[in-house]
C-alpha positions in Angstrom: 38.0 -3.4 -94.5 37.3 0.1 -94.3 34.0 -0.3 -92.5 35.9 -2.4 -89.9 38.7 0.0 -89.4 35.9 2.7 -88.9 34.2 0.3 -86.4 37.2 0.0 -84.4 37.9 3.5 -84.3 34.5 4.3 -82.8 34.6 1.9 -80.2 38.1 3.4 -78.9 36.5 6.9 -79.0 33.8 5.5 -76.6 36.1 4.3 -74.3 38.0 7.5 -74.1 36.6 9.2 -70.8 35.0 12.6 -71.2 37.3 15.5 -70.2 36.0 17.3 -67.0 35.7 20.8 -67.1 34.2 23.6 -65.4 31.1 23.2 -67.4 30.8 19.4 -67.3 31.7 18.9 -63.4 28.0 19.2 -61.9 27.1 16.2 -64.6 29.9 14.1 -63.7 29.0 14.5 -59.8 25.6 13.5 -60.4 26.8 10.4 -62.2 28.8 9.1 -59.5 26.0 10.0 -56.8 23.6 8.3 -58.7 25.9 5.1 -59.2 26.1 5.0 -55.2 22.2 5.5 -54.7 21.8 2.1 -56.2 23.6 0.4 -52.9 22.2 3.2 -50.6 18.5 2.9 -51.0 18.0 -0.8 -50.4 19.8 -0.4 -47.2 17.8 2.3 -46.2 14.5 0.3 -47.2 16.0 -2.7 -44.7 16.6 -0.2 -41.9 13.2 1.3 -42.0 11.7 -2.3 -42.0 13.7 -3.2 -39.0 12.5 -0.4 -37.1 8.8 -0.9 -37.8 9.2 -4.8 -37.2 10.5 -3.8 -33.5 7.9 -1.3 -32.9 5.3 -3.7 -33.6 6.8 -6.8 -31.6 7.4 -4.4 -28.9 3.7 -3.4 -29.1 2.5 -6.9 -29.3 4.7 -8.1 -26.3 3.4 -5.4 -24.0 -0.1 -6.0 -25.1 0.5 -9.9 -24.3 2.2 -9.2 -21.1 -0.8 -6.5 -20.3 -3.5 -9.1 -21.0 -1.4 -12.1 -18.9 -1.2 -9.6 -15.9 -4.9 -8.7 -16.1 -6.0 -12.3 -16.2 -3.7 -13.1 -13.4 -4.7 -10.4 -11.0 -8.3 -9.9 -11.8 -9.8 -13.3 -13.4 -7.5 -15.8 -11.4 -7.0 -13.7 -8.2 -3.6 -14.9 -7.9 -1.8 -14.2 -4.6 1.5 -15.8 -5.3 5.0 -14.2 -4.9 4.9 -13.3 -8.7 1.3 -11.5 -8.6 2.6 -9.5 -5.4 5.9 -8.3 -6.9 4.2 -6.9 -9.8 1.5 -5.2 -7.8 4.4 -3.8 -6.1 5.8 -2.5 -8.9 2.8 -1.2 -10.5 0.3 1.0 -8.8 -2.6 -1.3 -9.8 -5.9 -0.7 -8.2 -8.1 -3.3 -6.5 -11.1 -1.2 -5.3 -12.1 2.3 -4.8 -13.7 4.6 -2.2 -15.0 8.0 -2.5 -12.4 8.6 -5.3 -9.3 7.1 -3.5 -7.7 4.1 -5.1 -7.2 1.0 -3.0 -4.1 -0.3 -4.1 -3.5 -4.0 -5.0 -0.1 -4.6 -3.3 -2.0 -3.2 0.2 -4.7 -5.8 -0.1 -2.3 -8.7 -1.2 0.1 -7.6 1.8 -2.6 -8.1 4.3 -4.4 -11.1 2.5 -1.1 -12.9 2.3 0.0 -11.9 6.1 -3.6 -13.5 7.1 -3.1 -16.6 5.4 0.6 -17.0 6.3 -0.6 -16.4 10.1 -3.0 -19.1 9.9 -0.8 -21.8 8.1 1.7 -21.1 11.0 -0.7 -22.5 13.4 -2.3 -24.9 10.9 -5.7 -23.3 11.1 -6.1 -22.0 7.5 -9.2 -24.3 7.0 -11.4 -24.8 4.1 -12.6 -22.5 1.2 -15.2 -20.6 3.4 -12.5 -19.7 5.8 -10.4 -18.3 2.8 -13.2 -16.7 1.3 -13.8 -15.1 4.9 -10.4 -13.8 5.2 -10.5 -12.3 1.7 -13.3 -10.1 2.6 -11.9 -9.2 6.0 -8.6 -8.1 4.2 -10.7 -5.9 1.5 -12.6 -4.5 4.2 -9.3 -3.5 6.3 -7.6 -2.0 3.0 -10.7 0.0 2.2 -10.8 1.4 5.8 -7.3 2.3 5.7 -7.5 4.0 2.2 -10.4 6.1 3.4 -8.4 7.3 6.3 -5.4 8.2 4.1 -7.7 10.1 2.3 -9.0 12.1 5.2 -5.5 12.5 6.4 -4.5 13.9 3.4 -7.2 16.5 3.4 -6.6 17.5 7.3 -2.8 17.5 6.9 -2.6 14.6 9.5 0.8 12.6 9.1 2.7 10.0 10.8 6.4 10.4 11.4 9.3 8.0 11.0 10.1 8.3 14.5 6.8 7.5 15.5 6.9 4.1 13.5 10.1 3.3 15.1 8.6 3.7 18.6 5.7 1.7 17.6 8.3 -1.2 16.3 10.1 -1.1 19.5 6.9 -1.7 21.2 6.1 -4.6 19.1 9.6 -6.1 19.5 9.6 -6.5 22.9 13.5 -6.3 23.4 13.9 -8.7 20.3 16.9 -7.8 18.3 16.1 -6.8 14.7 17.5 -10.1 13.2 15.5 -12.0 15.8 12.4 -9.8 15.2 12.8 -10.2 11.5 12.8 -13.9 11.8 9.8 -14.0 13.7 7.7 -11.7 11.8 8.5 -13.8 8.5 7.8 -17.0 10.2 4.2 -16.1 11.8 2.9 -13.3 9.2 5.3 -13.7 6.2 6.1 -10.1 6.3 9.7 -8.4 5.7 10.6 -5.7 8.4 9.7 -3.2 5.8 6.4 -4.5 5.2 5.8 -4.5 8.9 6.7 -0.8 9.1 4.1 -0.4 6.5 1.3 -1.9 8.6 2.4 0.1 11.2 2.1 3.2 9.4 -1.4 2.5 8.5 -2.4 1.6 12.0 -0.9 4.9 13.2 -2.7 7.0 10.6 -6.0 5.4 10.9 -5.9 5.7 14.5 -5.1 9.4 14.2 -7.7 10.1 11.8 -10.3 8.3 14.1 -9.4 10.6 17.0 -9.5 13.8 14.7 -12.8 13.4 13.2 -14.7 12.3 16.3 -16.0 15.2 17.8 -18.7 13.3 19.7 -15.9 11.3 21.5 -13.9 14.8 22.4 -17.1 16.4 23.9 -17.8 13.3 25.8 -14.3 13.1 27.2 -14.7 16.9 28.1 -17.5 16.3 30.2 -16.3 13.3 31.9 -13.3 15.1 32.7 -15.4 17.9 34.5 -17.1 15.3 36.2 -13.8 13.5 37.7 -12.5 17.1 38.7 -15.9 17.7 40.8 -15.3 14.7 42.8 -17.5 12.2 40.9 -16.2 8.6 41.1 -16.0 6.5 37.7 -18.8 4.2 38.6 -21.2 7.1 39.0 -20.0 8.8 35.9 -20.7 5.5 34.1 -24.2 5.1 35.4 -24.8 8.8 34.3 -23.9 8.4 30.6 -24.9 4.7 30.0 -24.3 3.0 26.9 -22.1 6.0 25.8 -19.3 4.9 27.6 -17.8 1.3 29.0 -17.0 0.7 32.6 -15.0 -2.0 33.9 -14.1 -2.2 37.6 -11.4 -3.9 39.7 -8.9 -5.5 37.1 -6.0 -7.1 38.8 -3.4 -7.9 36.2 0.6 -8.5 36.1 2.8 -5.5 35.2 4.1 -7.4 32.0 0.1 -7.4 30.7 0.7 -6.8 27.1 -2.5 -4.5 26.5 -1.9 -0.7 26.4 -4.6 0.0 29.5 -2.1 -1.8 32.0 0.8 0.4 30.4 -1.0 3.6 31.3 -2.2 2.5 34.6 1.5 1.8 35.5 2.6 5.7 35.2 -0.4 6.6 37.6 -0.3 6.9 41.2 -2.3 4.7 43.4 -5.7 6.3 44.6 -5.7 9.0 41.6 -7.7 9.0 38.4 -5.8 10.0 35.2 -6.9 12.5 32.5 -8.2 10.7 29.0 -5.3 8.5 27.8 -5.0 7.1 24.4 -3.7 3.5 24.2 -1.7 1.9 21.4 -5.0 0.3 20.2 -6.3 3.6 19.1 -10.1 2.5 19.9 -10.8 5.6 22.2 -10.1 7.3 25.3 -9.7 5.9 28.8 -10.2 7.4 32.4 -8.1 5.1 34.3 -8.1 5.0 38.4 -5.3 2.9 40.1 -6.5 1.3 43.4 -3.2 -0.9 44.2 0.0 -1.2 42.8 2.4 -4.2 44.1 5.9 -5.1 42.7 4.4 -7.6 40.1 0.6 -6.4 39.5 -1.6 -3.3 39.5 -5.4 -3.4 40.2 -7.6 -0.4 38.4 -10.8 0.5 36.9 -11.6 2.5 33.9 -14.1 4.0 31.8 -13.7 3.7 28.2 -15.1 6.3 25.7 -15.5 4.7 22.1 -14.5 6.1 19.2 -17.6 5.8 16.6 -17.6 8.4 14.0 -15.1 6.9 11.7 -16.1 3.3 12.0 -19.7 4.4 11.3 -18.6 6.0 8.1 -16.8 3.0 7.1 -19.7 0.7 7.9 -22.0 3.2 5.8 -19.9 2.6 2.6 -20.3 -1.0 3.0 -24.0 -1.1 3.5 -24.9 1.2 1.0 -22.2 -0.3 -1.5 -20.4 3.0 -2.1 -17.2 1.1 -2.3 -16.2 -0.5 -6.0 -14.6 -3.8 -6.2 -12.3 -4.8 -9.2 -12.1 -8.5 -8.1 -14.6 -11.0 -7.0 -14.5 -11.9 -3.2 -16.7 -14.9 -3.5 
């Protein structure tokens, strides 16, 4: 009995909480914190795993997407809408020339436009024709990229007003809506994409004129000969293959070529100074012989630009351009 009483007394003593004093407060605080850590650490560990799992899943998804895009563009050479949107968003390369990167989006813009144009008139043809158009589109964007490189080096730019002027010439009086619909139907291009094409054309033309000192010197010589009274025929004979001479053309005033547009600004019986047409293929000395209400008759000497074309052709013959997709 005495043992049982002592045991009960001992158990009651254990259940009585220790009195907290200034000396024991730190000990009690540590006991309480230790009890909380039993629940805190598992939650921290779970969050840690979730963060790393999210990182691994994100990296895996990015790698898979990168591989998919690479296969789609550089192996399958996909030219569909999805592939085009990807290249418009990401500055992916399709080739390089003289250290300048040829953008995949530029290549697809011209290639898709060419195919759309051929399909609109049912002239797409077989694989050989598609392969030819692929090579032509690549050659074009390589040329444009090289022109942009030279333009940057020489500080040559194209303003928005110049693009708007060129666009108005293309529209031929059509409204924006009508022109946009026509371009989409025949070329598969939006109005914004058409402006990009015009910018490329204008910058290439400006560069071609700027670097061709040979043509500039020849123009100066011909200009002096005209002022001295020589005829276009005599000048053409003197310079031979360096120029092209065309005589006695009679065309309607609504003719679409840029030469006729320039001829309509010249008084009959006079010869113009060197003119640059919208085609950007060289200089023209035009002599208007006759002009009526509906037509104009003229002759001209054409001084072609050769330097830029020769540079681009040399890149192709010497295989200086690097292609990242097969063109076969």
